[in-house]
Structure formats: C-alpha cells, structure tokens
C-alpha positions as CSV (number, residue, x, y, z in Angstrom):
1,M,0.0,0.0,0.1
2,A,1.3,3.3,-0.7
3,D,2.2,5.8,2.3
4,I,-0.2,7.9,3.5
5,T,1.5,11.2,2.8
6,A,0.1,13.0,0.1
7,S,1.4,16.2,-1.3
8,P,-1.0,19.4,-1.0
9,S,-1.3,19.0,-5.2
10,A,-2.3,15.7,-4.9
11,S,-5.1,16.7,-2.3
12,S,-6.0,19.6,-4.6
13,A,-6.4,17.4,-7.5
14,S,-8.7,14.9,-5.9
15,T,-10.7,17.3,-4.4
16,E,-11.1,19.3,-7.8
17,L,-11.6,15.9,-9.3
18,M,-14.4,15.3,-7.0
19,H,-16.1,18.7,-7.6
20,K,-15.9,18.3,-11.1
21,G,-17.3,14.4,-11.2
22,C,-20.3,15.3,-9.3
23,N,-21.4,18.0,-11.4
24,I,-20.5,15.9,-14.6
25,G,-22.5,13.2,-13.0
26,F,-25.5,15.2,-11.9
27,D,-25.5,17.2,-15.1
28,A,-25.7,13.6,-17.1
29,L,-28.2,12.2,-14.9
30,E,-30.7,15.5,-16.7
31,A,-29.6,14.0,-20.1
32,N,-30.6,10.7,-19.0
33,R,-34.0,12.1,-17.8
34,A,-34.7,13.3,-21.1
35,L,-33.8,9.9,-23.0
36,N,-35.8,8.0,-20.2
37,R,-38.8,9.6,-21.0
38,V,-38.3,8.7,-24.4
39,E,-37.9,5.3,-23.8
40,D,-41.4,4.8,-21.3
41,S,-43.1,6.5,-23.9
42,V,-41.9,3.6,-26.1
43,T,-42.5,0.9,-23.4
44,A,-45.7,2.4,-22.3
45,R,-44.8,2.1,-18.9
46,E,-46.7,4.1,-16.1
47,A,-44.0,6.6,-14.8
48,A,-43.2,6.1,-11.2
49,V,-43.3,9.8,-8.9
50,P,-40.0,11.2,-9.8
51,V,-38.1,11.2,-6.1
52,D,-34.8,12.9,-5.0
53,L,-33.7,11.7,-1.5
54,V,-31.3,14.1,0.8
55,W,-29.5,13.5,4.1
56,R,-27.6,15.3,6.3
57,D,-25.7,15.0,9.0
58,L,-27.1,11.5,10.3
59,T,-26.1,10.2,13.5
60,F,-26.7,6.9,15.2
61,D,-25.8,5.7,18.9
62,E,-26.4,2.9,20.8
63,L,-25.8,1.6,24.1
64,A,-22.8,-0.3,24.2
65,P,-22.5,-3.4,26.8
66,T,-20.2,-1.6,29.2
67,T,-19.9,-1.5,32.7
68,T,-18.8,0.3,36.0
69,S,-15.2,-0.1,37.3
70,T,-16.4,-2.1,40.0
71,G,-17.9,-4.5,36.9
72,R,-20.9,-5.0,39.0
73,E,-23.2,-1.7,38.3
74,P,-24.1,-0.8,34.4
75,T,-22.5,2.5,33.1
76,P,-25.7,5.3,33.4
77,I,-26.9,5.2,29.5
78,K,-25.3,8.9,28.6
79,Q,-21.8,7.1,29.6
80,G,-22.7,4.0,27.4
81,L,-23.7,5.4,24.3
82,K,-21.3,4.0,21.4
83,R,-21.3,6.4,17.9
84,V,-22.0,3.8,15.1
85,L,-22.7,6.7,12.4
86,H,-20.8,10.1,12.5
87,G,-23.2,12.8,10.8
88,L,-23.3,11.2,7.3
89,S,-25.0,13.2,4.5
90,G,-25.6,12.8,0.8
91,Q,-28.1,12.7,-2.0
92,V,-29.7,10.3,-4.7
93,R,-31.5,11.5,-7.6
94,T,-34.7,10.0,-9.9
95,G,-33.0,7.6,-11.8
96,Q,-29.5,6.5,-10.4
97,V,-28.3,3.9,-8.7
98,L,-26.5,4.9,-5.4
99,A,-23.8,1.8,-3.9
100,I,-23.1,2.1,-0.5
101,M,-19.9,-0.1,0.6
102,G,-17.6,-0.6,3.3
103,A,-15.8,-3.3,5.2
104,S,-17.9,-5.1,7.2
105,G,-19.0,-3.4,10.5
106,S,-18.6,0.4,8.8
107,G,-22.2,1.0,9.3
108,K,-23.5,0.6,5.5
109,T,-26.5,-1.4,7.0
110,T,-27.0,0.9,9.8
111,L,-27.2,4.1,7.1
112,L,-29.7,1.9,4.8
113,N,-31.8,1.2,7.6
114,L,-31.9,4.7,8.6
115,L,-32.8,6.3,5.2
116,S,-35.3,3.5,4.1
117,G,-37.3,4.0,7.7
118,R,-36.4,0.4,9.1
119,M,-34.4,0.9,11.8
120,K,-36.3,-0.8,14.5
121,S,-37.4,0.8,17.2
122,S,-35.9,0.7,20.5
123,T,-34.8,2.8,23.8
124,K,-31.3,1.8,23.5
125,C,-30.8,3.8,20.3
126,V,-30.7,7.3,19.3
127,S,-30.5,8.3,15.8
128,G,-30.1,12.2,14.7
129,G,-30.1,13.9,11.5
130,K,-32.5,15.2,8.5
131,I,-33.7,13.2,5.9
132,F,-35.8,15.3,3.1
133,V,-37.8,13.8,0.4
134,N,-38.3,16.0,-2.9
135,G,-36.9,18.7,-1.0
136,H,-39.5,18.3,2.4
137,S,-38.8,16.6,5.3
138,R,-40.1,12.9,5.2
139,D,-43.6,12.4,6.2
140,Y,-44.0,8.8,7.8
141,E,-47.6,9.1,6.4
142,T,-46.4,9.1,2.7
143,F,-43.0,7.6,2.7
144,P,-44.1,4.0,3.1
145,Q,-46.0,4.3,-0.1
146,I,-43.5,5.6,-2.4
147,A,-40.4,3.9,-1.0
148,K,-40.3,0.2,-0.7
149,F,-37.4,-2.3,1.1
150,V,-36.2,-5.7,-0.5
151,E,-34.4,-7.7,2.4
152,Q,-31.3,-9.5,2.1
153,D,-33.0,-12.9,3.0
154,D,-35.1,-14.0,0.3
155,T,-36.6,-16.8,1.9
156,T,-39.4,-14.7,3.2
157,M,-41.3,-16.2,0.1
158,F,-43.7,-19.3,0.1
159,A,-42.1,-22.1,-1.5
160,E,-45.1,-23.5,-2.9
161,L,-46.3,-20.4,-5.1
162,T,-45.1,-19.9,-8.3
163,V,-43.3,-16.4,-9.2
164,R,-46.4,-15.3,-11.0
165,E,-48.7,-16.4,-7.9
166,Q,-46.5,-14.5,-5.4
167,I,-46.3,-11.1,-6.8
168,L,-49.7,-11.3,-8.0
169,F,-51.0,-12.4,-4.4
170,A,-48.6,-9.4,-3.1
171,A,-50.6,-7.2,-5.5
172,R,-53.8,-8.1,-4.3
173,L,-52.7,-7.4,-1.1
174,A,-50.9,-4.3,-1.4
175,L,-53.3,-2.3,-3.7
176,P,-56.3,-1.1,-3.1
177,S,-60.0,-2.5,-4.0
178,S,-60.2,0.6,-6.7
179,V,-57.8,-1.0,-8.6
180,S,-59.3,-3.8,-10.5
181,E,-58.3,-7.3,-10.9
182,T,-57.6,-6.7,-14.7
183,Q,-55.3,-4.1,-13.8
184,K,-53.6,-6.1,-11.0
185,V,-52.8,-9.0,-13.3
186,A,-51.8,-6.6,-16.2
187,R,-49.3,-4.8,-13.4
188,V,-48.0,-8.0,-12.5
189,D,-47.4,-9.2,-15.9
190,K,-45.5,-6.0,-16.5
191,I,-43.4,-6.5,-13.4
192,I,-42.2,-9.8,-14.7
193,Q,-41.4,-8.6,-18.1
194,E,-39.5,-5.8,-16.6
195,L,-37.5,-8.4,-14.0
196,G,-36.7,-10.9,-17.0
197,L,-38.6,-13.4,-14.9
198,T,-41.1,-14.6,-18.2
199,K,-39.5,-17.7,-18.4
200,A,-39.4,-19.0,-14.6
201,K,-43.3,-16.9,-14.1
202,D,-44.7,-20.5,-13.7
203,T,-42.4,-22.1,-11.2
204,Y,-42.5,-22.6,-7.8
205,V,-40.1,-20.3,-5.9
206,G,-39.0,-23.2,-4.0
207,S,-36.9,-23.6,-0.9
208,E,-34.3,-26.1,0.3
209,L,-37.1,-28.7,0.5
210,V,-39.0,-27.5,-2.5
211,R,-37.5,-27.4,-6.1
212,G,-38.0,-23.8,-7.7
213,V,-36.0,-21.5,-9.4
214,S,-32.4,-20.1,-9.1
215,G,-30.9,-17.8,-6.8
216,G,-30.6,-15.1,-9.1
217,E,-34.6,-15.6,-10.2
218,R,-35.8,-15.9,-6.3
219,R,-33.9,-12.4,-5.7
220,R,-35.8,-10.7,-8.5
221,A,-39.3,-12.3,-7.6
222,A,-38.2,-11.2,-4.1
223,I,-37.7,-7.8,-5.9
224,G,-40.9,-7.7,-7.9
225,V,-43.2,-8.5,-4.6
226,E,-42.3,-4.7,-3.6
227,L,-42.2,-3.5,-6.9
228,V,-46.3,-4.2,-7.2
229,T,-47.4,-0.6,-6.0
230,D,-44.8,1.0,-8.1
231,P,-42.5,2.8,-5.7
232,S,-40.4,5.7,-6.8
233,L,-37.7,4.6,-4.3
234,I,-36.4,1.0,-3.7
235,F,-34.1,0.2,-1.1
236,L,-31.9,-3.1,-1.1
237,D,-29.9,-4.8,1.5
238,E,-26.8,-6.2,-0.1
239,P,-29.0,-7.7,-3.1
240,T,-26.1,-9.9,-4.6
241,T,-25.3,-11.7,-1.5
242,G,-25.3,-15.7,-2.0
243,L,-25.5,-15.3,-5.6
244,D,-23.1,-16.9,-8.2
245,S,-21.2,-14.1,-10.6
246,F,-23.9,-14.5,-13.2
247,N,-27.2,-14.5,-11.2
248,A,-25.5,-11.3,-9.1
249,L,-25.1,-9.6,-12.4
250,N,-28.5,-10.3,-13.7
251,V,-30.3,-9.3,-10.4
252,M,-28.3,-5.9,-10.7
253,S,-28.6,-5.4,-14.3
254,S,-32.5,-5.6,-13.5
255,L,-31.9,-2.7,-11.2
256,R,-30.3,-0.5,-13.5
257,Q,-33.0,-0.9,-15.9
258,L,-35.7,-0.1,-13.1
259,A,-33.4,3.3,-12.3
260,K,-33.6,4.1,-16.4
261,N,-37.7,3.4,-16.1
262,G,-37.5,6.5,-13.6
263,R,-36.9,4.9,-9.9
264,T,-34.0,5.7,-7.7
265,I,-32.1,2.5,-6.4
266,V,-30.1,2.9,-3.1
267,T,-28.7,-0.6,-2.6
268,T,-25.7,-1.7,0.3
269,I,-23.2,-4.0,-1.5
270,H,-19.8,-5.9,-0.6
271,Q,-17.2,-5.9,-3.1
272,P,-18.9,-6.5,-6.1
273,R,-17.3,-7.7,-10.0
274,S,-16.5,-5.1,-12.0
275,S,-19.2,-5.5,-14.5
276,I,-21.4,-4.8,-11.7
277,F,-19.8,-1.8,-10.1
278,H,-19.6,-0.3,-13.9
279,L,-23.5,-0.5,-13.2
280,F,-23.9,2.3,-10.3
281,D,-24.1,6.0,-11.1
282,M,-22.8,6.7,-7.5
283,L,-20.7,5.6,-4.7
284,C,-20.6,5.8,-0.9
285,L,-18.1,4.6,0.6
286,I,-18.1,4.3,4.7
287,A,-15.1,3.8,7.1
288,E,-15.6,3.3,10.7
289,G,-19.0,5.1,10.6
290,R,-18.0,8.1,8.7
291,T,-18.1,8.8,4.8
292,V,-14.9,9.0,3.0
293,Y,-16.0,9.1,-0.6
294,F,-19.5,10.4,-2.1
295,G,-19.6,10.9,-5.6
296,P,-19.7,9.2,-9.2
297,A,-18.7,5.5,-9.1
298,A,-16.5,5.9,-12.0
299,D,-14.4,8.6,-10.4
300,V,-13.5,6.6,-7.2
301,A,-9.8,5.2,-8.4
302,D,-8.9,8.6,-9.5
303,Y,-9.7,10.1,-6.6
304,F,-7.7,7.6,-4.5
305,G,-4.8,7.9,-6.7
306,N,-4.9,11.6,-6.0
307,L,-4.5,11.4,-2.7
308,G,-1.3,9.1,-3.1
309,F,-3.4,5.2,-3.2
310,P,-3.3,4.5,-6.5
311,M,-5.1,1.6,-7.9
312,P,-2.9,-1.4,-9.3
313,V,-3.4,-2.4,-12.8
314,S,-6.2,-4.7,-13.4
315,F,-7.5,-4.5,-10.2
316,N,-11.3,-4.6,-9.1
317,V,-12.2,-0.7,-8.3
318,A,-14.5,-2.5,-5.4
319,D,-11.7,-4.8,-4.0
320,F,-9.3,-1.8,-4.1
321,A,-11.5,0.5,-2.4
322,I,-12.4,-1.6,0.4
323,D,-8.4,-2.7,0.9
324,V,-7.6,0.8,1.1
325,L,-10.4,1.5,4.0
326,S,-10.0,-1.8,5.9
327,I,-8.3,-1.8,9.4
328,D,-5.8,-4.4,9.6
329,P,-5.7,-6.4,13.0
330,R,-2.8,-8.9,12.1
331,T,0.1,-6.8,14.0
332,K,-0.1,-3.9,16.0
333,E,2.1,-2.0,13.5
334,K,-0.6,-2.9,10.8
335,E,-3.1,-2.0,12.9
336,V,-1.8,1.5,13.5
337,K,-0.9,2.1,10.0
338,S,-4.2,1.4,8.8
339,N,-6.0,3.6,11.4
340,A,-3.7,6.3,10.3
341,R,-4.5,5.7,6.4
342,V,-8.5,5.5,7.0
343,Q,-8.3,8.7,9.3
344,Y,-6.4,10.7,6.4
345,I,-8.6,10.0,3.8
346,S,-11.9,10.7,5.9
347,D,-10.2,13.9,7.3
348,H,-9.6,15.2,3.7
349,Y,-12.8,14.1,2.5
350,H,-14.9,16.3,5.5
351,E,-12.6,19.4,4.9
352,S,-12.4,19.5,1.1
353,V,-15.2,17.4,-0.2
354,E,-18.0,17.4,2.1
355,P,-19.1,21.4,1.9
356,Q,-19.4,20.6,-1.6
357,V,-21.4,17.8,-1.2
358,L,-24.0,19.7,1.0
359,A,-23.8,22.7,-1.3
360,Q,-25.2,20.4,-3.9
361,A,-27.9,18.9,-1.5
362,H,-29.2,22.5,-1.8
363,D,-30.0,22.4,-5.4
364,F,-32.6,20.1,-5.1
365,N,-35.7,21.6,-6.5
366,E,-38.6,21.2,-3.9
367,S,-41.4,19.2,-5.5
368,D,-44.9,18.4,-4.2
369,S,-45.4,15.5,-6.5
370,L,-46.1,13.6,-3.0
371,G,-49.1,15.2,-2.4
372,K,-51.4,12.8,-4.2
373,F,-50.4,10.1,-1.8
374,A,-51.5,12.0,1.2
375,G,-54.3,10.5,3.5
376,S,-54.2,7.2,1.3
377,K,-53.5,4.2,3.3
378,R,-53.4,2.0,0.5
379,K,-55.7,-0.5,2.3
380,N,-58.2,-3.1,1.7
381,S,-61.5,-3.7,3.8
382,S,-60.5,-6.3,6.5
383,F,-62.9,-8.3,4.7
384,K,-61.3,-7.9,1.3
385,E,-58.1,-8.8,3.3
386,F,-59.3,-11.6,4.8
387,C,-60.8,-13.1,1.7
388,I,-57.5,-12.8,-0.5
389,L,-55.4,-14.6,2.7
390,T,-57.9,-17.2,2.9
391,R,-57.3,-17.9,-0.7
392,R,-54.4,-18.1,-0.6
393,T,-53.7,-20.5,2.5
394,L,-56.0,-22.8,1.0
395,L,-54.0,-22.7,-2.0
396,L,-50.7,-23.2,-0.2
397,M,-52.5,-26.5,1.7
398,S,-53.5,-27.9,-1.3
399,R,-50.0,-28.0,-2.6
400,E,-48.4,-29.4,0.7
401,R,-48.6,-33.2,-0.4
402,Q,-45.6,-34.0,1.1
403,L,-46.5,-32.8,4.6
404,N,-49.8,-34.2,4.1
405,T,-48.7,-37.3,3.3
406,I,-46.6,-37.6,5.8
407,R,-49.0,-36.8,8.7
408,L,-52.0,-39.3,6.8
409,S,-49.2,-41.8,7.5
410,Q,-48.3,-41.3,11.2
411,T,-51.9,-40.5,12.0
412,L,-53.0,-44.2,10.5
413,F,-49.9,-45.5,11.9
414,F,-49.9,-44.6,15.4
415,G,-53.8,-44.9,15.3
416,I,-53.8,-48.7,14.5
417,L,-50.6,-49.2,16.9
418,L,-52.5,-47.7,19.7
419,G,-55.6,-49.3,18.8
420,L,-53.8,-52.6,19.0
421,I,-52.0,-52.2,22.3
422,W,-55.6,-50.9,23.9
423,L,-57.4,-54.1,21.8
424,D,-60.8,-54.2,23.7
425,T,-59.7,-52.8,26.6
426,G,-63.1,-50.9,26.5
427,R,-65.1,-54.0,26.5
428,E,-63.9,-55.3,30.1
429,T,-65.4,-54.7,33.4
430,T,-62.9,-55.6,35.4
431,A,-61.0,-53.2,38.1
432,D,-57.6,-53.5,36.0
433,D,-59.3,-52.9,32.2
434,R,-60.9,-50.0,33.7
435,R,-57.8,-48.6,34.8
436,A,-56.4,-49.3,31.3
437,V,-59.2,-47.1,29.8
438,Q,-58.3,-44.3,31.8
439,G,-54.6,-45.0,30.4
440,V,-55.9,-44.6,27.0
441,I,-58.3,-41.7,27.5
442,F,-55.8,-39.6,29.1
443,F,-52.9,-40.8,26.1
444,I,-55.2,-39.6,23.6
445,V,-56.1,-36.4,24.9
446,I,-52.1,-35.5,25.6
447,N,-51.3,-36.6,21.7
448,Q,-53.7,-34.6,20.1
449,C,-51.6,-31.4,22.3
450,F,-48.5,-33.0,21.2
451,D,-49.2,-33.3,17.7
452,A,-50.6,-29.9,17.7
453,A,-48.1,-28.1,19.6
454,F,-44.9,-29.8,17.5
455,G,-46.7,-29.3,14.1
456,I,-46.7,-25.3,15.2
457,I,-42.9,-25.6,16.3
458,F,-41.3,-26.7,12.8
459,S,-44.0,-24.8,10.3
460,F,-44.8,-21.6,12.2
461,P,-41.4,-20.1,12.4
462,A,-40.7,-19.9,8.8
463,E,-44.2,-18.7,8.3
464,K,-43.4,-16.0,10.8
465,A,-40.3,-14.5,9.0
466,I,-43.0,-13.8,5.8
467,I,-45.6,-12.2,7.9
468,N,-43.4,-10.1,9.1
469,R,-42.4,-8.9,5.9
470,E,-45.6,-8.4,4.9
471,R,-47.0,-6.7,7.8
472,S,-43.7,-4.1,7.5
473,S,-44.8,-3.3,4.0
474,G,-48.4,-2.6,5.5
475,F,-49.8,-5.6,3.1
476,Y,-52.8,-6.4,5.8
477,R,-53.9,-6.1,9.5
478,D,-53.0,-8.7,12.1
479,T,-57.1,-9.8,12.7
480,S,-56.8,-10.3,9.0
481,Y,-54.6,-13.1,8.9
482,F,-55.5,-14.2,12.2
483,V,-58.7,-15.2,11.1
484,G,-58.3,-16.4,7.7
485,K,-55.0,-18.5,9.1
486,Q,-57.7,-20.2,11.8
487,L,-60.3,-20.8,10.0
488,C,-58.5,-22.2,7.3
489,E,-56.0,-24.8,9.4
490,L,-59.4,-25.9,11.5
491,P,-60.9,-28.4,9.2
492,R,-57.4,-30.1,8.5
493,A,-56.7,-30.3,12.3
494,A,-59.8,-31.8,12.7
495,F,-59.5,-34.7,9.9
496,F,-56.6,-35.7,11.3
497,N,-57.8,-35.8,14.9
498,I,-60.8,-37.5,14.0
499,L,-59.1,-39.7,12.1
500,M,-57.0,-40.8,14.7
501,L,-59.8,-40.8,17.3
502,V,-61.9,-43.4,15.0
503,L,-59.2,-45.8,15.0
504,V,-58.5,-46.3,19.0
505,Y,-61.6,-45.2,20.1
506,F,-63.3,-48.2,18.3
507,M,-60.5,-50.4,18.4
508,A,-60.0,-50.1,22.1
509,G,-63.9,-50.7,22.8
510,L,-64.7,-47.5,24.5
511,N,-68.1,-46.0,24.9
512,P,-70.3,-46.8,21.5
513,D,-73.0,-44.8,22.2
514,A,-73.1,-42.0,19.3
515,G,-73.2,-39.0,21.4
516,S,-70.4,-40.1,23.5
517,F,-68.0,-40.4,20.6
518,F,-69.0,-37.2,19.0
519,T,-68.6,-35.5,22.6
520,F,-65.3,-37.0,23.0
521,T,-64.6,-35.6,19.2
522,L,-65.1,-32.3,20.5
523,I,-63.1,-32.7,23.9
524,C,-60.1,-33.7,21.7
525,I,-60.4,-31.0,18.8
526,L,-60.6,-28.5,21.7
527,V,-57.3,-30.0,23.2
528,A,-55.5,-29.6,19.7
529,L,-56.5,-26.1,19.8
530,C,-55.1,-25.3,22.8
531,G,-52.0,-27.3,22.1
532,E,-52.0,-24.9,18.9
533,G,-52.5,-21.7,20.6
534,L,-50.0,-22.3,23.4
535,A,-46.9,-23.3,20.9
536,Q,-48.1,-20.3,18.2
537,S,-48.2,-17.8,21.6
538,I,-44.5,-19.3,22.5
539,S,-43.5,-19.1,18.7
540,V,-44.0,-15.9,18.2
541,F,-42.1,-14.6,21.3
542,A,-39.3,-17.0,20.4
543,G,-36.7,-15.7,18.6
544,D,-36.3,-18.7,16.1
545,E,-37.2,-21.9,16.0
546,Q,-34.6,-23.8,17.9
547,M,-36.1,-21.2,21.0
548,A,-39.5,-22.6,20.4
549,A,-38.4,-26.2,20.0
550,A,-36.7,-25.7,23.6
551,V,-40.0,-23.8,25.7
552,V,-42.9,-25.5,24.0
553,P,-42.3,-28.7,25.6
554,V,-41.6,-27.4,28.9
555,A,-45.4,-25.7,28.5
556,V,-46.6,-29.0,27.4
557,I,-45.4,-31.3,29.5
558,F,-46.6,-29.1,32.5
559,Q,-49.9,-29.1,31.3
560,V,-49.2,-32.9,31.0
561,L,-48.1,-33.2,35.0
562,F,-50.9,-31.7,36.3
563,G,-53.2,-33.4,33.8
564,G,-54.6,-35.4,37.1
565,F,-53.4,-39.3,35.7
566,F,-49.8,-39.5,37.0
567,I,-50.6,-38.2,40.5
568,R,-54.2,-37.4,42.2
569,P,-54.6,-34.1,42.8
570,D,-55.3,-34.6,46.6
571,A,-51.9,-35.8,47.0
572,L,-50.2,-32.9,45.9
573,A,-49.1,-30.5,48.6
574,G,-51.1,-27.7,49.4
575,Y,-48.7,-25.0,47.9
576,I,-48.7,-26.5,44.5
577,K,-52.2,-28.4,44.2
578,W,-53.6,-25.2,43.0
579,M,-51.7,-25.6,39.7
580,R,-53.7,-28.1,38.0
581,W,-56.4,-25.1,37.5
582,L,-54.0,-23.8,34.9
583,S,-53.8,-27.3,33.0
584,F,-56.5,-27.5,30.3
585,I,-55.4,-31.0,30.3
586,Y,-56.8,-31.5,33.3
587,Y,-60.3,-30.5,32.6
588,A,-60.4,-32.4,29.4
589,T,-59.6,-35.6,30.7
590,N,-61.8,-35.2,33.7
591,A,-64.6,-34.4,30.6
592,A,-63.3,-37.5,28.6
593,N,-63.4,-40.0,31.8
594,Q,-67.1,-38.7,32.4
595,V,-68.4,-39.3,28.8
596,E,-66.9,-42.7,29.1
597,F,-67.8,-44.3,32.7
598,F,-70.9,-42.7,33.4
599,G,-73.8,-45.2,33.0
600,R,-71.7,-47.7,31.7
601,G,-70.1,-51.0,33.0
602,D,-69.8,-52.1,36.5
603,G,-71.6,-49.1,38.6
604,N,-69.3,-49.9,41.5
605,I,-66.1,-49.5,39.6
606,D,-67.4,-46.7,37.5
607,D,-68.4,-44.7,40.4
608,I,-65.3,-45.1,41.9
609,I,-63.0,-43.7,38.9
610,I,-65.7,-41.0,38.9
611,E,-65.4,-39.6,42.3
612,Q,-61.5,-40.1,42.0
613,L,-61.7,-37.5,39.0
614,D,-61.4,-34.5,41.9
615,S,-63.5,-32.8,40.1
616,S,-67.1,-31.2,41.3
617,L,-67.7,-29.8,37.6
618,S,-69.7,-31.5,35.1
619,K,-69.1,-32.7,31.5
620,W,-70.2,-29.7,30.1
621,T,-69.0,-27.5,32.6
622,N,-65.0,-29.2,32.1
623,I,-65.2,-28.8,28.1
624,A,-66.5,-25.0,28.5
625,V,-63.3,-24.5,30.8
626,V,-61.5,-26.1,27.7
627,A,-63.3,-23.8,25.3
628,G,-62.2,-21.1,27.1
629,F,-58.7,-22.0,27.5
630,V,-59.0,-22.3,23.6
631,A,-60.3,-18.7,23.3
632,A,-57.7,-17.4,25.9
633,L,-54.6,-18.9,24.3
634,K,-55.9,-17.7,20.9
635,L,-56.4,-14.1,21.9
636,T,-52.9,-14.5,23.4
637,Y,-51.5,-15.1,20.5
638,L,-53.4,-12.5,18.5
639,V,-52.3,-10.0,20.9
640,T,-48.6,-11.6,21.2
641,L,-48.7,-11.5,17.3
642,H,-49.4,-7.7,17.3
643,L,-47.1,-7.0,20.0
644,T,-44.1,-7.8,18.3
645,K,-44.9,-6.5,15.0
646,P,-41.8,-4.7,13.4
647,R,-41.9,-1.5,14.5
648,F,-39.5,1.3,13.2
649,D,-37.6,4.7,14.6
650,R,-39.7,7.7,13.5
651,N,-37.6,10.3,14.6
652,L,-35.7,11.0,11.1
C-alpha cells in the first residue's frame, strides 16, 4: 500500500476531481432523464413519481454493553452510548443507482436502515439528522407508499407458490380495491417482464426442500413483490449476497433497468465484480461510521490515486476501495498504519469534499408530487384482506402434498398401533381394565396436544418471517391474517384428529354411544386447538425455531404433569395443588372420563373412578372450561402477534 502522506497538489487535484465529477454525474443525469422519458413512452410504462432523496448529518448511537469500574453496576446510559454513524450526508436523484459500500462493520447497513425508515425502534438507540424527500422533511404517512425495502433474506416467500402467484397475491393485498383485478394482473405481468422473469413465472419459488427457481430468479421475485405498488424509491440490503457471479449480474442489471425507468435505487453491496460496479451511478464509501467518498462511482479510483493511493493495473475497483478502507488487525503496527490511512482519507473528505456535496444538496428542487398520496392508506377492507389471505392459505395447503402424506401416514400408523395396544380394553369390566381405559383416554388427550403443538414448532417460524415482512410493508392487518389462518387450518386439524380417534376409540372398545363419541371428538379438537394456541403464542415471542423447540415442550409437559393422571390431585402438596387449575388437560381428561364412565359397565367400579376425578364440575362445564382455554390462548396469540409486529424508528 502506498505511503499515507500525500502532497498538497494531490489533495487539491482530488478535491477538484470530486467537484467536477459530481457536477458531471448530475448533469449527465439530466440528459438521461430526457432519454428515459422517451424510453418510457416507447414501453408504455406507467411512470413512477420522481423522487430525490437527501440526508444531512445523520448520526446513530447505540447503548454499548459497558460496566463501571466495579464490574457490578451498569454504566449510566449517557456514558454507555457508542457512536455508530458520525454525521453522514449525501443525496441521490431520480434515475440513479447509489451503491453504499464499506468493510464489514463500517455502518453501511445502519445507514440503509435509517434512509429506508427500517431502523427498528429501541430505547437503546438514538438517531439524529435530517432526511428530505423532494425537498421536504420525510413524512411517514406518505413515505411507505413511495418507498419499498427488499430484505437480504429472499427466503421470506412461500416456496409452494409460483413466481407469478407470489407477486400477484402481493398485488391483491397491497393495492386498493379501486384497482380492478384485470389491472392488477396487467401490472404483475409488466413487473415480470421488467425483471426478466417471463420464463420462470410459472415455476415454484422453491426452498431447500422444494425444487424451484434459481437463486437469482428468487432474488428478482423478491424485488418484484415490492414493485407491485409501483414505488419510486427502492432500498435493497446486499441483493447479490449468496448468488453466483452470473445471477448477481442479472439482479443488478434488473435494478439498473428499473432506474432507467424513472426509479431511484439505493443498495448496500459487498465487493461487487467489475461488471456490476460499472452499473452504479453514485458511490458512497463508509469507513468506521464516516463517509470517506461520495460521488460518481466511475471516479473513485482517480480520487484515491490523487490522494496517494493509486489502484494497481487490472484491479477490481471495489476490491481496491475496500482494501484501502479496511483496518488490518494482524499486528499492532499494521493496525496503527491502516487506522492512520483511513483517518487521513476521512479527514480530507470532510475538510475538502463534503462541503461541496452539501452545497449541491441545496440545488434539489422542491416538489409537491407526493401530495397525491396524502391521506391514502392504500389498504383494502378487513374482509377483503381476509378473503385474499384465505384463498392463498387454501392454495398453499392444497400443495403441501408431502406434508399431508406424511401426516396421514403418521396418523394411520399411530392410530392402529394404539388401537392394538389397548384392543378391546373398554369392553371388559374388571378394575384393571377400567384403569387401562383411563390410560388410553389420557394418552389420546395428550397426543392431540403434542401433535398440534409440535406441528406449530416446525412450521410457524418460517411463516412468521414471511408475515413479518408482509406486515412491515403494510399488506394487511393482524386480525385479517389471524382469522383467515385459523379458519383454514381448523378443518385439516379436525380431519386428522377424528381419523386417529376413530381408529383408537373403536379398536379400544370405548363407549359406543354416538353421543359419547361425538362429545369425545369435541374434547379432542378443543385440546388440539389449545396445543396450537400455546405453541403459537410461544413461537411468536421465540427468536427462532430452536428457541421455540426448547420452550414449547416444557409448557406442554407442565400441562401433562398437572393433568391428574400420573398423580391424583389430592396427593399434591397444598402449595402446588392449585396449579392443576392452569392445566387444560386436567379439565379435558375429567370431561373425557365422564363421557366414558357415566352409566356404563360395572356401576361400582365406574362410580369409584368418577369420584377419583377430583372434579366437582359437570361434563359440559369441564368442556366449557377447555373452550375458554382455547379462546384465551388464541387471544394471547393474536395479542403477541400484534405486540411483536415490526416497529421502526420515526425520529428522522
């Protein structure tokens, strides 16, 4: 690496180059706008609202995990704040692609989150500065309608939907009812064509378990989902991460085309190949939370060369820039030298270049073109959202053939196995056989709970990521999703519960009375819904599948232990005896035993069993209590779903 000392003439030259480069970049853009208007008329595309974005003196502080000198008490908040971004400023205009680059931990993702309004709200973070849209302070009532964010994780889509279906359902949810279905379909087809997804439109999005489109096509489909509202401003978090060079170039070429069609693109990216780097109009380089370069991407090599850091011949510009701005921690000497180099580049930018960047930001014309979005929430009615989500859920369920086959096989296997184990037990009248009947009843009840709860553990976390993305984009209300999902899942859950119950119930010789069977079926369905609600509430709060898998079994085992089968409630110590009232399995088991033993077989034995149930409640009262647990747990799930909805900082 070249010596950090640069001559005054070199610094002056770099400053002049930066000034001219910015002017050339912006002047060229004005010419491109005219060309874009012609291209748009040729393609007959509905033009997006032009959006210019300016940010000034953005700062971001987060509470550092530091302690006092004693190591026992936490440091007060004011002393524990760590500055992540140090007064960043810049601008991007309509038709431009702005790339934000920097070494890992430099703050580029934090900057993107602030600009996009996707910085999660937290009492441990403090942001500052100003963000302007078309010359006006950002308005959070209109900004989400003209700006969209594409996450780095492109797995937040349903694997069993085709590319076209994925984007079409997004259009149905995001666009108001005033837009006809024909118009929505036409818009989706234009997006598919614009992103080069025509050949892949009828292919499943896919996942690790479901064969689908390529990684690049999946990433472009994720972009297409956010394009359905025709946003003018698109933010992307490292859209090429995890893609091979070919697919990465295809994704970035699609973004370049979107910019040519009048959109403003802001993306973070990590060391792109040369062919991708040449697609950028503007470049923002960040080091240690400070801007060290902002200007035309094509001029960055000359800028560093004039500072005394010439780029080697045939070297990738992006790799070179990151190398210059990276801190080398391998030895103390290398770390000191690299820190000094970065500090020198940063100081030069802030002293000589940044004032010009700020001055050019004042040249942005104020526009009231966003006024038409004022007061428009762009939402369907709750019923309309419910209908769309129900239709999508039913379609997804119909395509879960592998899951349904596995679940059917599992139900048949265990139903027959349990039936053989307790074969004809209920037809005998001895005391031992009646005790065995209690065993099969208890096992049937807890099996419904375990089956429902563990089904949620392994399916809900992936869906939670999808609904969080959709709710962040304002696609629908929590209640619309909740009601639609519950109503769709209920018939399938009831089918498998009834199938297993039919096998075990009649093979074990339980009460053959039709009323008793259907009452027992009702009890099992209610227990399954309790297990679902319990697992759903925990899974919403759990950070990931592993956490949910650790906590849910503990909660279910608690229900089982106090269910009244393993130990009689009157044998429990007084300080813990009351906990049985918190177990829905306790009430369900009592109700199921009452269904089986009232008025059947040896009256003396059955009466003794009923007395041992330790329940002064009638059969239907017990069932009503279990139904109350269902309502309480499902309501808890809905409330936790709402409380954990992504919320973002609106200070800027």
